[in-house]
N, C-alpha and C positions, 0 to 999 in steps of 0.2 A: 498843382498838378504834377505830383512827384513821380507817380507810377506811370511807366511807359508801356505802350501797348505793342504786343506782337500780333501781327494781323496776317501772317502768311503761313502756308503749309510747310512744314519742317522738311518733308521728303515727298514732293510731288511725284505722281506716278509717271512713267513713260507713256505718252499718248499712243492709242492705237491707230490714230490718223496721222500721216505725215504730210505736213505742208509742202506746197510746191517750192521749187527753187526760188529764192529771193523773197520769201514770205516775210512780212513785216508785222510785228507786234505793235500796233498804232496807238495803244492807250496803255501806258504804265508809268510808274513813278519811281523816284528815289527819295529816301529819307536820309538826310545827313550825309555821312556821319556827323552827329551833333557837335562832336569835339570841333570840328572844322566849319561846320555850317549850322549855327544855332537856330532853333525854331523861332518863329514869330511871336512876339509878346501877346499877340492876339489869338495864338493857335487854340484851337478847341480840343485838340488831342496831342500827345506826345508819344510818337511811335519809337520803338527800338530802331537802331540803325538798319537801313537796307540800302546799302550803297551800290555804286556802279558794278563792282566785281560780283556781287550776288545777282544783279539783274542780268548781267551778260552770261553768267554760268546758267541761269534759268533758260535765257534765250537759246543757248546751245542745246540744252537738255530737251527742250520741246521742239526743236527742229526749226527754229526762225533764223533769219539772216541779219534783221535789223530791228531798231526800236524807234518809236516816238515817245520821248519822255515829256510827260504832262506835269507842270508845276502843281505840286500838292499844296492844299490850303494851309498845312502846318508850316510851311515856309513863307508864307505871305507873298509880299512883292519882291523879296529878295530872292533873285533866280540863280544864285551862285551854286547851289547844289545841283540844279538841273544842268546848268551850263558845264559844270564839272563832269557830270555823267556823259555829256555829249562829247566833251573834249577827250575823255578817255576811251571812247568807243572806236578809234580808228576809222572814222568816217562812217560808222554803221548806226549812228543815231542822230535824230534831229529832234526839235523840241517845240513845246508850246509853253509861253510863259504867262505869268499874272503880274500886271503892272499897275503902278499908281497912274491914274488918268493924266496926270501932269507931266508924265515922263518926257524927257527932252528928245529932239530929233537924234542928237548924238547918241543917247543912250539906246534909242530904238535901233540905230545903225550898228551900235556894238552888239545888240542882242542878235541881229541879223548874221553879223560875223561869226558870232558863237553858235549858230545852227538853229537859232529860234525861227520858226515859220508861221507863228500863230499867237494869239493872245485869248486867254480864257476868261469869260465872265461867269462867276458863279452866284446862282440865286438860290441856294439851299440855306435857309435861316440858320439851321443847325451848324453850318461851317463858316459863315461869314456874318459880320454885323451890319455891313452897309454894301449896297450894290445900287450906286447912283447911275440910273439909265442914261440922264443928259450927258454926264461926263464919260460914260462908256461910249456913247455916240461919237463924241469929240475926238477920242483917241482912235476909234475905228476909222475916221476919216484921214488920220495921219500915219497909217501903217506902211511900212515898206511895201513896194510892188511885190505882188504874189502871195502876200500874207492873207490869213483868214481869221476869223473869229470862232472860237469854240464857246458853246454856251451850255451850261449845266442847271436844270431846273426839273422841278417835278410836275407831274401831269396836271395837277389842279391849278397851276397858274399859267398854263399854255396860252389860253385865251387872252389873259391879262397882259402877256408879253407880246402878243403879236404886232401891235404897232411899233414897239420898240425894234423887233427884229425886222419889220418892213424898212425901218430907217436905216439899218446897217448897210453900208455901201460896198461891202466885200462878201465873198462867200461866207457861209455859215455852216458850222459842223456842230450837230447837237450830240452831246454826251448821252450815251445809254438810252437814246431814243426819247428822251424826256421822261424817263421812268414811268412807262405806262403799267397799268395793271393788266399783266399778261394772262391772268387767270380769266379775263373776259373774253379770250379768244381773239383770233385774227380780225373779227369783224365787231369787237366790242368798242364802246363808245371812246375809250382813250386811243385806241389804235386808229379808228375813224378821224379823230381830231388831228392826229399826227399826220396822217395822210393828207389831211386838207392843207396843212402847213407846207408839206413837201411839195403839194401840188401848186402852191402859191408863188414859188420860185424855183427856177431850175438849178439855182446855185446853193441850195440847202442839201447838206450832206448829213449823214448820221452814223453812229457807231452801234452796231448790232452787238451789244457787249452786256455783261454782267447778269447772267442767268441767276448767279449766287445772290444777287441784291434783289432782283425783280421777280423771282419766282419762289414764293413761299411753300410750293410743294416739295421743293429740296432737290438735291442730286438723285436722279440725272436730269431734272428741270424739264420735264415733258411739256408743262404748259408753256414755257419759253420758247421751246422748239416749235410748237404748234402755231403760236401767234406771230413768231418773227419770221419764219421761213417765207411766208407770202410777201411780206415787206421786202426782204432781200431781193426776191425774185422780181418784184415789181419795180424797184428802184436800184437795179444792180450796178448802175454806173455812179452811184452816189453813196455807197456804204463802204465803211471800213471796219476793222476788227481789232480788238486787243484784249490782253489778259486782265488789265486793272491791277496787275501786280505792284506792290505787296498789299493790295486790298485795304485802302485805308478804313480805319474804324471797324473792320470785321473781326471783333473780338471772339465771337461765337459763330459757328457754322462756317468756318474758314474753308473756302473751296480748295479743291485738289486742282492744280494748274493743268495737270494731264487731263482730267476729265473736262476742264473748260475748253481745251483744244479739240477734245473729241466732240464738242458740240458742233464745230465748224461744219462737218459734211451734213449735219442734220438741218442747218439752216441755209446751207448753200450746197446742194446735193450733186451738182455736176462740177467737172473739172473746170469748165468755162466759169461759172460762177465763183469758185474757189479762187481762181487766178485773179478775177477782178477785185474780189473782196480783200485778199491778202497780198497781191503784188500791184497790179496795174493802178487800182484806185489811190492806195496810199502814196504810191510813187508819184502821182500827179500832183497831190498836194505838197508832198515834202521833199522830193528829188526830182522836179519837173525837168531840170537841165540835163538829167541823164536819159530822158526819153527821145531826145533829139528833135 
């Protein structure tokens, strides 16, 4: 796997929409730099370097104040690159790790000190070879106080995962709404199934993210806006947003990050909704100590 992938827009536009003060990009990543933070031997893709400096420059360009850096699958369970990004953020980033289920209490504590506030479980077969549900449950029971679990899956395995999610004893955040088919509309089978999941527990959150991945109609992603806006409105205290920069594996149809930001007022049309989506809700998950 010698060829490295560039998956981000080289010159994203300036958004028309200005996020509220304190807005948080609550789903983004860093890649490497590989010379300092090598990729996992199990990595399914090798991206070009997209380090903290690039991420923070984009944050400022888009009008955001903070980031939540989610461990990318290419780095496996070595969270050094993510921790490096948090450390270089001057307190403006926190993170989500990927861990070996056998991780020690001391190592979990060290991750907490480094700014990690959650653990991600990935069920996308094209990205990971093994997703041992029983071991995932065990590590979920040992997390530091205040942490949550992030789960990434595709809509066709949602029902299969329900017993597993029911057994997780901490709050859950679902990446990209479990990748529903947004072309079905707000009342399609995938969205109805996802609503049933949200209704099953009051501590299941979701990320209203990735129109570029979920909407085959392309930019400006009208099907995504139509399908997702009612979900944001109905579950407005359990939703967060992020760019997904640098868009892992998006070799073609790479989104303009300015256009992604301009989706925000289409799925959260009022100032009240926008503040919940971008400030209040992610602060509750990642900086609760600042809320008093």
